[in-house]
N, CA, C and O of each residue as an XYZ file, in Angstrom:
456
protein
N       1.051      5.753     51.046
C       0.981      4.460     50.432
C       2.320      4.154     49.773
O       2.859      4.971     49.027
N       2.847      2.969     50.058
C       4.124      2.574     49.481
C       3.957      2.210     48.012
O       2.861      1.866     47.571
N       5.056      2.288     47.253
C       4.966      2.015     45.821
C       4.542      0.583     45.536
O       3.843      0.332     44.555
N       4.950     -0.355     46.372
C       4.581     -1.741     46.115
C       3.091     -1.973     46.374
O       2.545     -2.986     45.938
N       2.430     -1.060     47.069
C       1.020     -1.199     47.403
C       0.098     -0.534     46.382
O      -1.104     -0.411     46.620
N       0.650     -0.105     45.251
C      -0.142      0.561     44.214
C      -0.195     -0.344     42.987
O       0.837     -0.808     42.503
N      -1.394     -0.586     42.494
C      -1.563     -1.376     41.271
C      -1.205     -0.520     40.068
O      -1.689      0.603     39.934
N      -0.360     -1.046     39.194
C       0.018     -0.294     38.007
C      -0.006     -1.140     36.737
O      -0.213     -0.616     35.643
N       0.205     -2.438     36.882
C       0.368     -3.321     35.737
C      -0.963     -3.579     35.026
O      -1.962     -3.908     35.666
N      -0.969     -3.432     33.735
C      -2.179     -3.625     32.938
C      -2.742     -5.038     33.086
O      -3.957     -5.232     33.117
N      -1.846     -6.021     33.177
C      -2.298     -7.409     33.331
C      -3.029     -7.611     34.651
O      -3.999     -8.367     34.714
N      -2.575     -6.946     35.698
C      -3.249     -7.038     36.992
C      -4.661     -6.464     36.909
O      -5.606     -7.053     37.434
N      -4.801     -5.333     36.261
C      -6.126     -4.725     36.096
C      -7.050     -5.670     35.321
O      -8.192     -5.897     35.723
N      -6.555     -6.212     34.222
C      -7.368     -7.117     33.407
C      -7.781     -8.347     34.200
O      -8.929     -8.785     34.119
N      -6.854     -8.901     34.961
C      -7.141    -10.091     35.763
C      -8.219     -9.804     36.801
O      -9.120    -10.621     36.997
N      -8.139     -8.666     37.459
C      -9.123     -8.309     38.487
C     -10.492     -8.066     37.856
O     -11.509     -8.489     38.406
N     -10.528     -7.394     36.717
C     -11.805     -7.148     36.046
C     -12.449     -8.463     35.584
O     -13.666     -8.626     35.665
N     -11.614     -9.404     35.097
C     -12.145    -10.669     34.587
C     -12.560    -11.630     35.701
O     -13.671    -12.160     35.684
N     -11.675    -11.852     36.660
C     -11.899    -12.904     37.658
C     -12.305    -12.406     39.031
O     -12.760    -13.193     39.861
N     -12.152    -11.125     39.286
C     -12.470    -10.591     40.604
C     -13.952    -10.365     40.804
O     -14.755    -10.545     39.888
N     -14.299     -9.972     41.999
C     -15.684     -9.646     42.324
C     -15.835     -8.138     42.387
O     -14.858     -7.411     42.563
N     -17.085     -7.669     42.241
C     -17.320     -6.230     42.302
C     -18.546     -5.934     43.147
O     -19.472     -6.738     43.253
N     -18.518     -4.749     43.746
C     -19.625     -4.251     44.557
C     -19.843     -2.802     44.161
O     -18.904     -2.006     44.143
N     -21.076     -2.466     43.845
C     -21.391     -1.102     43.456
C     -22.155     -0.380     44.545
O     -22.995     -0.966     45.227
N     -21.861      0.874     44.698
C     -22.569      1.748     45.630
C     -22.883      3.051     44.910
O     -22.594      3.201     43.723
N     -23.466      3.975     45.622
C     -23.929      5.213     45.002
C     -22.797      6.034     44.376
O     -22.954      6.566     43.277
N     -21.673      6.138     45.059
C     -20.576      6.980     44.572
C     -19.344      6.211     44.129
O     -18.461      6.788     43.495
N     -19.260      4.913     44.448
C     -18.062      4.138     44.125
C     -18.435      2.743     43.628
O     -19.527      2.235     43.880
N     -17.481      2.147     42.910
C     -17.538      0.738     42.553
C     -16.237      0.130     43.061
O     -15.156      0.669     42.823
N     -16.347     -0.997     43.763
C     -15.181     -1.649     44.357
C     -14.981     -2.999     43.690
O     -15.853     -3.865     43.769
N     -13.840     -3.188     43.034
C     -13.429     -4.479     42.496
C     -12.371     -5.030     43.425
O     -11.509     -4.286     43.895
N     -12.422     -6.331     43.700
C     -11.418     -6.916     44.585
C     -11.175     -8.375     44.225
O     -12.021     -9.052     43.640
N      -9.967     -8.837     44.604
C      -9.572    -10.210     44.315
C      -8.358    -10.542     45.159
O      -7.525     -9.672     45.414
N      -8.244    -11.784     45.596
C      -7.052    -12.202     46.343
C      -5.847    -12.153     45.421
O      -5.935    -12.485     44.239
N      -4.701    -11.725     45.991
C      -3.502    -11.615     45.165
C      -2.382    -12.564     45.569
O      -1.387    -12.660     44.851
N      -2.506    -13.272     46.692
C      -1.482    -14.219     47.109
C      -0.243    -13.574     47.691
O       0.752    -14.260     47.924
N      -0.276    -12.282     47.930
C       0.859    -11.572     48.516
C       0.582    -11.310     49.997
O      -0.512    -11.590     50.487
N       1.557    -10.783     50.694
C       1.399    -10.498     52.118
C       0.917     -9.077     52.378
O       0.878     -8.636     53.527
N       0.555     -8.370     51.336
C       0.087     -6.995     51.485
C      -0.991     -6.719     50.446
O      -1.137     -7.458     49.472
N      -1.734     -5.660     50.664
C      -2.785     -5.244     49.738
C      -2.230     -4.290     48.703
O      -1.312     -3.519     48.980
N      -2.796     -4.347     47.503
C      -2.470     -3.378     46.464
C      -3.763     -2.681     46.069
O      -4.823     -3.305     46.008
N      -3.666     -1.378     45.802
C      -4.861     -0.580     45.556
C      -4.648      0.362     44.375
O      -3.541      0.846     44.138
N      -5.733      0.612     43.636
C      -5.732      1.607     42.566
C      -7.010      2.428     42.683
O      -8.071      1.895     43.007
N      -6.905      3.719     42.420
C      -8.046      4.636     42.471
C      -8.242      5.208     41.082
O      -7.320      5.795     40.515
N      -9.440      5.044     40.527
C      -9.710      5.467     39.154
C     -10.900      6.410     39.086
O     -11.848      6.308     39.864
N     -10.823      7.326     38.138
C     -11.946      8.207     37.821
C     -11.907      8.432     36.311
O     -10.943      8.994     35.792
N     -12.941      8.000     35.612
C     -12.961      8.117     34.156
C     -13.346      9.536     33.743
O     -13.669     10.380     34.580
N     -13.303      9.773     32.453
C     -13.661     11.097     31.947
C     -15.135     11.404     32.139
O     -15.544     12.559     32.022
N     -15.940     10.390     32.433
C     -17.355     10.621     32.730
C     -17.528     11.408     34.024
O     -18.547     12.070     34.224
N     -16.527     11.334     34.903
C     -16.590     12.061     36.175
C     -16.496     13.555     35.931
O     -17.117     14.335     36.654
N     -15.740     13.968     34.937
C     -15.624     15.394     34.635
C     -14.246     15.738     34.109
O     -13.512     14.884     33.613
N     -13.917     17.014     34.232
C     -12.609     17.452     33.745
C     -11.507     16.991     34.705
O     -11.791     16.331     35.704
N     -10.264     17.334     34.407
C      -9.144     16.819     35.185
C      -9.196     17.266     36.644
O      -8.795     16.511     37.530
N      -9.675     18.457     36.906
C      -9.777     18.939     38.286
C     -10.766     18.071     39.076
O     -10.488     17.683     40.211
N     -11.901     17.776     38.479
C     -12.915     16.958     39.157
C     -12.436     15.519     39.337
O     -12.686     14.910     40.378
N     -11.751     14.969     38.332
C     -11.240     13.597     38.445
C     -10.178     13.505     39.528
O     -10.182     12.560     40.318
N      -9.274     14.467     39.576
C      -8.231     14.450     40.602
C      -8.821     14.613     41.991
O      -8.368     13.962     42.932
N      -9.814     15.462     42.136
C     -10.466     15.624     43.435
C     -11.149     14.330     43.851
O     -11.071     13.935     45.014
N     -11.814     13.668     42.914
C     -12.490     12.402     43.213
C     -11.481     11.361     43.696
O     -11.746     10.648     44.664
N     -10.335     11.268     43.037
C      -9.306     10.309     43.461
C      -8.740     10.673     44.816
O      -8.490      9.786     45.633
N      -8.528     11.964     45.082
C      -8.020     12.390     46.390
C      -8.998     12.038     47.500
O      -8.598     11.545     48.555
N     -10.275     12.290     47.262
C     -11.301     11.972     48.263
C     -11.341     10.467     48.506
O     -11.431     10.028     49.652
N     -11.274      9.675     47.443
C     -11.285      8.219     47.600
C     -10.079      7.733     48.388
O     -10.207      6.874     49.260
N      -8.904      8.282     48.083
C      -7.694      7.876     48.822
C      -7.819      8.198     50.303
O      -7.441      7.389     51.151
N      -8.344      9.370     50.615
C      -8.502      9.777     52.007
C      -9.492      8.869     52.726
O      -9.240      8.451     53.856
N     -10.600      8.564     52.092
C     -11.609      7.695     52.703
C     -11.090      6.269     52.862
O     -11.448      5.582     53.818
N     -10.250      5.822     51.933
C      -9.733      4.455     51.969
C      -8.762      4.243     53.129
O      -8.632      3.124     53.625
N      -8.077      5.304     53.569
C      -7.117      5.180     54.671
C      -7.768      4.611     55.925
O      -7.115      3.910     56.697
N      -9.025      4.901     56.130
C      -9.723      4.434     57.323
C     -10.004      2.933     57.280
O     -10.338      2.343     58.307
N      -9.876      2.311     56.120
C     -10.168      0.886     55.976
C      -8.923      0.004     56.086
O      -9.046     -1.220     56.080
N      -7.760      0.577     56.184
C      -6.533     -0.212     56.191
C      -6.467     -1.196     57.357
O      -5.928     -2.292     57.203
N      -7.002     -0.826     58.516
C      -6.907     -1.682     59.695
C      -7.921     -2.819     59.691
O      -7.678     -3.856     60.308
N      -9.045     -2.649     59.014
C     -10.092     -3.668     59.080
C     -10.036     -4.663     57.925
O     -10.768     -5.653     57.929
N      -9.179     -4.413     56.939
C      -9.090     -5.312     55.791
C      -7.945     -6.304     55.963
O      -6.860     -5.917     56.397
N      -8.164     -7.567     55.632
C      -7.084     -8.550     55.720
C      -6.057     -8.325     54.610
O      -6.367     -7.720     53.583
N      -4.848     -8.809     54.821
C      -3.791     -8.670     53.823
C      -4.002     -9.697     52.711
O      -4.629    -10.736     52.918
N      -3.470     -9.390     51.536
C      -3.503    -10.335     50.429
C      -4.582    -10.079     49.401
O      -5.039    -11.021     48.753
N      -5.007     -8.839     49.228
C      -6.048     -8.507     48.261
C      -5.576     -7.396     47.331
O      -4.746     -6.562     47.694
N      -6.127     -7.411     46.129
C      -5.995     -6.298     45.194
C      -7.338     -5.589     45.146
O      -8.383     -6.232     45.063
N      -7.309     -4.261     45.199
C      -8.534     -3.460     45.172
C      -8.441     -2.431     44.053
O      -7.408     -1.786     43.873
N      -9.519     -2.286     43.314
C      -9.659     -1.183     42.364
C     -10.907     -0.419     42.797
O     -12.002     -0.979     42.841
N     -10.736      0.850     43.114
C     -11.836      1.682     43.567
C     -12.093      2.720     42.485
O     -11.232      3.541     42.171
N     -13.294      2.667     41.924
C     -13.648      3.528     40.796
C     -14.684      4.544     41.242
O     -15.698      4.192     41.845
N     -14.419      5.806     40.940
C     -15.365      6.881     41.263
C     -16.449      6.931     40.198
O     -16.157      6.901     39.002
N     -17.695      7.006     40.634
C     -18.798      7.191     39.705
C     -19.001      8.680     39.460
O     -18.521      9.507     40.235
N     -19.707      9.029     38.389
C     -19.898     10.444     38.078
C     -20.783     11.144     39.110
O     -20.834     12.373     39.131
N     -21.478     10.395     39.960
C     -22.298     11.001     41.013
C     -21.457     11.540     42.167
O     -21.996     12.184     43.068
N     -20.156     11.291     42.158
C     -19.277     11.716     43.250
C     -19.018     13.227     43.214
O     -18.607     13.804     44.221
N     -19.253     13.866     42.071
C     -18.981     15.299     41.939
C     -19.784     16.111     42.941
O     -20.996     15.940     43.065
N     -19.101     16.991     43.650
C     -19.750     17.890     44.589
C     -20.133     17.252     45.911
O     -20.789     17.895     46.731
N     -19.743     16.008     46.139
C     -20.084     15.331     47.385
C     -18.997     15.569     48.426
O     -17.815     15.693     48.106
N     -19.424     15.629     49.655
C     -18.486     15.814     50.763
C     -17.831     14.475     51.082
O     -18.342     13.411     50.732
N     -16.696     14.557     51.750
C     -15.930     13.364     52.091
C     -16.760     12.403     52.946
O     -16.641     11.188     52.793
N     -17.580     12.918     53.822
C     -18.403     12.077     54.698
C     -19.371     11.218     53.887
O     -19.570     10.047     54.208
N     -19.972     11.781     52.849
C     -20.898     11.028     52.014
C     -20.177      9.913     51.252
O     -20.685      8.797     51.138
N     -19.000     10.227     50.738
C     -18.209      9.234     50.019
C     -17.749      8.149     50.994
O     -17.724      6.969     50.646
N     -17.386      8.548     52.212
C     -16.962      7.590     53.234
C     -18.075      6.588     53.528
O     -17.817      5.389     53.629
N     -19.297      7.066     53.665
C     -20.432      6.173     53.937
C     -20.659      5.212     52.773
O     -20.966      4.040     52.994
N     -20.514      5.684     51.552
C     -20.678      4.835     50.385
C     -19.587      3.766     50.330
O     -19.865      2.608     50.021
N     -18.356      4.151     50.626
C     -17.240      3.207     50.624
C     -17.393      2.199     51.762
O     -17.112      1.015     51.577
N     -17.833      2.653     52.932
C     -18.087      1.739     54.054
C     -19.120      0.691     53.655
O     -18.950     -0.495     53.938
N     -20.171      1.123     53.011
C     -21.226      0.219     52.589
C     -20.705     -0.797     51.570
O     -21.080     -1.969     51.620
N     -19.856     -0.363     50.657
C     -19.291     -1.268     49.656
C     -18.420     -2.327     50.313
O     -18.474     -3.497     49.935
N     -17.617     -1.925     51.295
C     -16.749     -2.883     51.988
C     -17.597     -3.882     52.784
O     -17.277     -5.070     52.823
N     -18.665     -3.414     53.412
C     -19.566     -4.324     54.139
C     -20.218     -5.319     53.186
O     -20.314     -6.506     53.499
N     -20.667     -4.845     52.025
C     -21.284     -5.733     51.042
C     -20.299     -6.780     50.527
O     -20.683     -7.914     50.239
N     -19.028     -6.396     50.413
C     -18.007     -7.307     49.900
C     -17.693     -8.423     50.900
O     -17.209     -9.484     50.504
N     -17.959     -8.199     52.176
C     -17.734     -9.197     53.243
C     -16.293     -9.687     53.271
O     -16.044    -10.893     53.293
N     -15.344     -8.754     53.271
C     -13.932     -9.134     53.293
C     -13.200     -8.576     54.495
O     -11.969     -8.608     54.520
N     -13.900     -8.068     55.487
C     -13.240     -7.500     56.649
C     -12.676     -8.598     57.544
O     -13.117     -9.745     57.491
N     -11.695     -8.231     58.367
C     -11.114     -9.167     59.313
C     -12.150     -9.562     60.350
O     -13.023     -8.759     60.680
N     -12.073    -10.778     60.871
C     -12.976    -11.139     61.950
C     -12.649    -10.342     63.217
O     -11.480    -10.106     63.522
N     -13.671     -9.937     63.939
C     -13.478     -9.157     65.160
C     -13.107    -10.113     66.290
O     -13.748    -11.147     66.480
N     -12.060     -9.751     67.039
C     -11.610    -10.606     68.148
C     -12.016    -10.037     69.461
O     -11.723    -10.621     70.504
């Protein structure tokens, strides 16, 4: 992931939380909003409710890996915040992938199929 494709600014996070839409699933919560840019920006979060630093880092790594599969089906111009729920602990990547797939389907933001 390129540096310009990572959300870092506090104002961006606040704007997405206030005005963006959200979709919840068993292991993840997906916040999203149009950003007016030609590329997507993404952030992966895991709060202290997920566990200690090892568990939080693993949760973020799993989310990043699962998110790579969605890069081709998502249109450009969105900001995404993907938050790990505390139920993600001990789950395999396949289970998290299914939860993330379901969240993206619920959000209805995929590219039209040609």
